[in-house]
N, CA and C atoms as a LAMMPS dump frame, in Angstrom:
ITEM: TIMESTEP
0
ITEM: NUMBER OF ATOMS
270
ITEM: BOX BOUNDS ff ff ff
-5.0000000000000000e+02 5.0000000000000000e+02
-5.0000000000000000e+02 5.0000000000000000e+02
-5.0000000000000000e+02 5.0000000000000000e+02
ITEM: ATOMS id mol type element x y z
1 1 1 N -17.053 15.782 -5.655
2 1 2 C -16.073 15.028 -6.417
3 1 3 C -14.692 15.613 -6.182
4 2 1 N -13.703 14.771 -6.086
5 2 2 C -12.34 15.204 -5.805
6 2 3 C -11.688 15.773 -7.05
7 3 1 N -10.807 16.742 -6.817
8 3 2 C -10.06 17.328 -7.927
9 3 3 C -8.951 16.373 -8.356
10 4 1 N -8.873 16.068 -9.673
11 4 2 C -7.839 15.136 -10.136
12 4 3 C -6.433 15.686 -9.937
13 5 1 N -5.493 14.794 -9.721
14 5 2 C -4.092 15.16 -9.599
15 5 3 C -3.469 15.27 -10.98
16 6 1 N -2.362 15.973 -11.049
17 6 2 C -1.601 16.009 -12.298
18 6 3 C -0.887 14.683 -12.511
19 7 1 N -0.491 14.037 -11.434
20 7 2 C 0.111 12.714 -11.529
21 7 3 C -0.701 11.766 -10.657
22 8 1 N -0.775 10.508 -11.048
23 8 2 C -1.584 9.553 -10.283
24 8 3 C -0.992 9.296 -8.907
25 9 1 N -1.835 8.888 -8.016
26 9 2 C -1.392 8.491 -6.682
27 9 3 C -1.756 7.02 -6.503
28 10 1 N -0.851 6.292 -5.886
29 10 2 C -1.008 4.855 -5.697
30 10 3 C -1.299 4.543 -4.238
31 11 1 N -2.178 3.605 -4.011
32 11 2 C -2.405 3.018 -2.694
33 11 3 C -1.827 1.612 -2.788
34 12 1 N -1.104 1.195 -1.752
35 12 2 C -0.464 -0.118 -1.805
36 12 3 C -0.588 -0.835 -0.475
37 13 1 N -0.405 -2.149 -0.54
38 13 2 C -0.406 -2.957 0.674
39 13 3 C 0.782 -3.913 0.606
40 14 1 N 1.517 -3.962 1.702
41 14 2 C 2.673 -4.84 1.83
42 14 3 C 2.38 -5.913 2.869
43 15 1 N 2.866 -7.115 2.622
44 15 2 C 2.816 -8.175 3.637
45 15 3 C 4.188 -8.23 4.276
46 16 1 N 4.224 -8.147 5.595
47 16 2 C 5.476 -8.145 6.347
48 16 3 C 5.87 -9.574 6.719
49 17 1 N 7.125 -9.742 7.107
50 17 2 C 7.652 -11.061 7.465
51 17 3 C 6.87 -11.706 8.601
52 18 1 N 6.319 -10.9 9.496
53 18 2 C 5.575 -11.449 10.63
54 18 3 C 4.108 -11.744 10.293
55 19 1 N 3.727 -11.557 9.011
56 19 2 C 2.361 -11.847 8.586
57 19 3 C 1.409 -10.67 8.68
58 20 1 N 1.865 -9.56 9.233
59 20 2 C 1.022 -8.371 9.307
60 20 3 C 1.033 -7.654 7.957
61 21 1 N 0.138 -6.701 7.813
62 21 2 C 0.044 -5.916 6.588
63 21 3 C 0.259 -4.447 6.901
64 22 1 N 0.953 -3.765 6.004
65 22 2 C 1.143 -2.318 6.098
66 22 3 C 0.603 -1.705 4.82
67 23 1 N -0.011 -0.562 4.953
68 23 2 C -0.595 0.133 3.815
69 23 3 C -0.017 1.516 3.704
70 24 1 N -0.09 2.073 2.501
71 24 2 C 0.387 3.432 2.308
72 24 3 C -0.072 3.974 0.971
73 25 1 N 0.313 5.218 0.694
74 25 2 C -0.001 5.844 -0.588
75 25 3 C 1.177 6.702 -1.011
76 26 1 N 1.355 6.839 -2.308
77 26 2 C 2.501 7.559 -2.839
78 26 3 C 2.235 7.969 -4.278
79 27 1 N 2.967 8.969 -4.752
80 27 2 C 2.895 9.343 -6.166
81 27 3 C 3.999 8.657 -6.96
82 28 1 N 4.945 8.033 -6.274
83 28 2 C 6.042 7.333 -6.944
84 28 3 C 6.141 5.919 -6.379
85 29 1 N 5.356 5.026 -6.939
86 29 2 C 5.237 3.675 -6.385
87 29 3 C 6.57 2.933 -6.361
88 30 1 N 7.276 2.899 -7.48
89 30 2 C 8.538 2.152 -7.536
90 30 3 C 9.55 2.676 -6.524
91 31 1 N 9.667 3.982 -6.423
92 31 2 C 10.621 4.586 -5.492
93 31 3 C 10.243 4.286 -4.04
94 32 1 N 8.98 4.479 -3.707
95 32 2 C 8.523 4.262 -2.325
96 32 3 C 8.695 2.798 -1.916
97 33 1 N 8.274 1.889 -2.769
98 33 2 C 8.399 0.47 -2.448
99 33 3 C 9.875 0.091 -2.328
100 34 1 N 10.703 0.618 -3.222
101 34 2 C 12.141 0.349 -3.152
102 34 3 C 12.747 0.772 -1.832
103 35 1 N 12.369 1.967 -1.354
104 35 2 C 12.878 2.443 -0.059
105 35 3 C 12.385 1.567 1.09
106 36 1 N 11.11 1.183 1.036
107 36 2 C 10.568 0.334 2.097
108 36 3 C 11.227 -1.041 2.103
109 37 1 N 11.408 -1.634 0.921
110 37 2 C 12.033 -2.954 0.837
111 37 3 C 13.484 -2.932 1.3
112 38 1 N 14.15 -1.798 1.103
113 38 2 C 15.55 -1.668 1.532
114 38 3 C 15.665 -1.379 3.027
115 39 1 N 14.548 -1.093 3.682
116 39 2 C 14.562 -0.827 5.119
117 39 3 C 15.075 0.546 5.5
118 40 1 N 15.112 1.476 4.553
119 40 2 C 15.653 2.809 4.848
120 40 3 C 14.592 3.781 5.363
121 41 1 N 13.332 3.38 5.359
122 41 2 C 12.263 4.23 5.884
123 41 3 C 12.015 3.826 7.328
124 42 1 N 12.221 4.752 8.277
125 42 2 C 11.996 4.397 9.674
126 42 3 C 10.516 4.091 9.926
127 43 1 N 10.279 3.227 10.859
128 43 2 C 8.902 2.875 11.199
129 43 3 C 8.731 1.377 11.289
130 44 1 N 7.474 0.973 11.291
131 44 2 C 7.178 -0.45 11.536
132 44 3 C 7.705 -1.356 10.437
133 45 1 N 7.721 -0.91 9.187
134 45 2 C 8.165 -1.808 8.12
135 45 3 C 9.653 -2.117 8.203
136 46 1 N 10.46 -1.187 8.669
137 46 2 C 11.902 -1.406 8.764
138 46 3 C 12.236 -2.538 9.731
139 47 1 N 11.33 -2.791 10.678
140 47 2 C 11.553 -3.845 11.664
141 47 3 C 10.835 -5.145 11.295
142 48 1 N 10.177 -5.157 10.15
143 48 2 C 9.395 -6.337 9.747
144 48 3 C 9.826 -6.868 8.382
145 49 1 N 11.085 -6.703 8.044
146 49 2 C 11.603 -7.166 6.763
147 49 3 C 11.738 -8.68 6.769
148 50 1 N 11.644 -9.354 5.649
149 50 2 C 11.404 -8.786 4.323
150 50 3 C 9.927 -8.474 4.104
151 51 1 N 9.68 -7.603 3.156
152 51 2 C 8.336 -7.178 2.792
153 51 3 C 8.017 -7.672 1.392
154 52 1 N 6.717 -7.809 1.134
155 52 2 C 6.289 -8.213 -0.203
156 52 3 C 5.118 -7.328 -0.614
157 53 1 N 5.23 -6.695 -1.764
158 53 2 C 4.117 -5.932 -2.305
159 53 3 C 3.055 -6.92 -2.757
160 54 1 N 1.862 -6.842 -2.163
161 54 2 C 0.819 -7.813 -2.492
162 54 3 C -0.355 -7.187 -3.232
163 55 1 N -0.453 -5.86 -3.222
164 55 2 C -1.579 -5.212 -3.88
165 55 3 C -1.273 -3.734 -4.072
166 56 1 N -1.731 -3.176 -5.179
167 56 2 C -1.667 -1.733 -5.384
168 56 3 C -2.768 -1.327 -6.343
169 57 1 N -3.165 -0.07 -6.229
170 57 2 C -4.216 0.461 -7.095
171 57 3 C -3.962 1.936 -7.324
172 58 1 N -4.147 2.362 -8.55
173 58 2 C -3.948 3.76 -8.918
174 58 3 C -5.241 4.529 -8.687
175 59 1 N -5.119 5.714 -8.077
176 59 2 C -6.262 6.588 -7.829
177 59 3 C -6.05 7.915 -8.547
178 60 1 N -7.131 8.624 -8.781
179 60 2 C -7.063 9.888 -9.507
180 60 3 C -6.877 11.106 -8.611
181 61 1 N -7.087 10.946 -7.305
182 61 2 C -6.962 12.096 -6.411
183 61 3 C -6.47 11.652 -5.039
184 62 1 N -5.934 12.603 -4.292
185 62 2 C -5.481 12.329 -2.92
186 62 3 C -6.641 11.872 -2.05
187 63 1 N -7.788 12.511 -2.221
188 63 2 C -8.958 12.165 -1.408
189 63 3 C -9.395 10.727 -1.684
190 64 1 N -9.4 10.325 -2.957
191 64 2 C -9.766 8.951 -3.301
192 64 3 C -8.768 7.962 -2.705
193 65 1 N -7.475 8.265 -2.813
194 65 2 C -6.432 7.381 -2.28
195 65 3 C -6.548 7.25 -0.766
196 66 1 N -6.798 8.36 -0.088
197 66 2 C -6.953 8.333 1.366
198 66 3 C -8.153 7.477 1.756
199 67 1 N -9.253 7.604 1.019
200 67 2 C -10.448 6.812 1.321
201 67 3 C -10.167 5.318 1.157
202 68 1 N -9.458 4.941 0.101
203 68 2 C -9.116 3.529 -0.115
204 68 3 C -8.208 3.036 1.003
205 69 1 N -7.182 3.831 1.339
206 69 2 C -6.249 3.43 2.397
207 69 3 C -6.973 3.259 3.732
208 70 1 N -7.871 4.163 4.063
209 70 2 C -8.61 4.067 5.318
210 70 3 C -9.534 2.852 5.32
211 71 1 N -10.121 2.537 4.17
212 71 2 C -10.962 1.35 4.08
213 71 3 C -10.14 0.092 4.336
214 72 1 N -8.967 0.005 3.723
215 72 2 C -8.093 -1.159 3.919
216 72 3 C -7.657 -1.297 5.369
217 73 1 N -7.4 -0.177 6.031
218 73 2 C -6.927 -0.196 7.416
219 73 3 C -7.962 -0.819 8.352
220 74 1 N -9.226 -0.743 7.986
221 74 2 C -10.28 -1.299 8.82
222 74 3 C -10.579 -2.761 8.554
223 75 1 N -9.895 -3.347 7.59
224 75 2 C -10.172 -4.729 7.22
225 75 3 C -9.495 -5.716 8.154
226 76 1 N -10.126 -6.875 8.305
227 76 2 C -9.55 -7.949 9.102
228 76 3 C -8.499 -8.705 8.282
229 77 1 N -7.747 -9.533 8.948
230 77 2 C -6.662 -10.3 8.315
231 77 3 C -7.173 -11.154 7.15
232 78 1 N -8.305 -11.814 7.315
233 78 2 C -8.798 -12.703 6.252
234 78 3 C -9.201 -11.902 5.015
235 79 1 N -9.701 -10.716 5.195
236 79 2 C -10.067 -9.885 4.041
237 79 3 C -8.817 -9.395 3.318
238 80 1 N -7.772 -9.07 4.075
239 80 2 C -6.495 -8.695 3.458
240 80 3 C -5.953 -9.849 2.619
241 81 1 N -6.061 -11.059 3.133
242 81 2 C -5.59 -12.239 2.401
243 81 3 C -6.367 -12.433 1.1
244 82 1 N -7.682 -12.204 1.158
245 82 2 C -8.492 -12.343 -0.054
246 82 3 C -8.072 -11.331 -1.108
247 83 1 N -7.814 -10.096 -0.692
248 83 2 C -7.362 -9.067 -1.629
249 83 3 C -6.019 -9.48 -2.226
250 84 1 N -5.126 -9.978 -1.394
251 84 2 C -3.816 -10.443 -1.863
252 84 3 C -4.008 -11.579 -2.871
253 85 1 N -4.879 -12.524 -2.578
254 85 2 C -5.101 -13.668 -3.457
255 85 3 C -5.718 -13.275 -4.801
256 86 1 N -6.41 -12.155 -4.833
257 86 2 C -6.999 -11.684 -6.077
258 86 3 C -5.923 -11.24 -7.065
259 87 1 N -4.729 -10.94 -6.526
260 87 2 C -3.622 -10.578 -7.388
261 87 3 C -3.839 -9.287 -8.154
262 88 1 N -4.344 -8.289 -7.479
263 88 2 C -4.675 -7.051 -8.15
264 88 3 C -3.487 -6.116 -8.283
265 89 1 N -2.282 -6.628 -8.332
266 89 2 C -1.121 -5.783 -8.535
267 89 3 C -1.08 -5.39 -9.997
268 90 1 N -0.975 -4.079 -10.227
269 90 2 C -0.968 -3.566 -11.602
270 90 3 C 0.361 -2.934 -11.908
């Protein structure tokens, strides 16, 4: 079992302007998403604006968050769409 964090960690998924999905994890969801939406974080998302937060989930440990993120990374486009349609943004 993973050791709990003092602060929660979030796993999130963004839909990019080109229809692709980007995933990540952070301890400060609002701050991280704000930076990504503003395009100030170098990488693939900065070139795929605008972005839309379509899903996020709070995890109790880094190991749990990493496992969720890795699971999402292996999903096909249609499965990502189903998760988005479920509206699991909290």
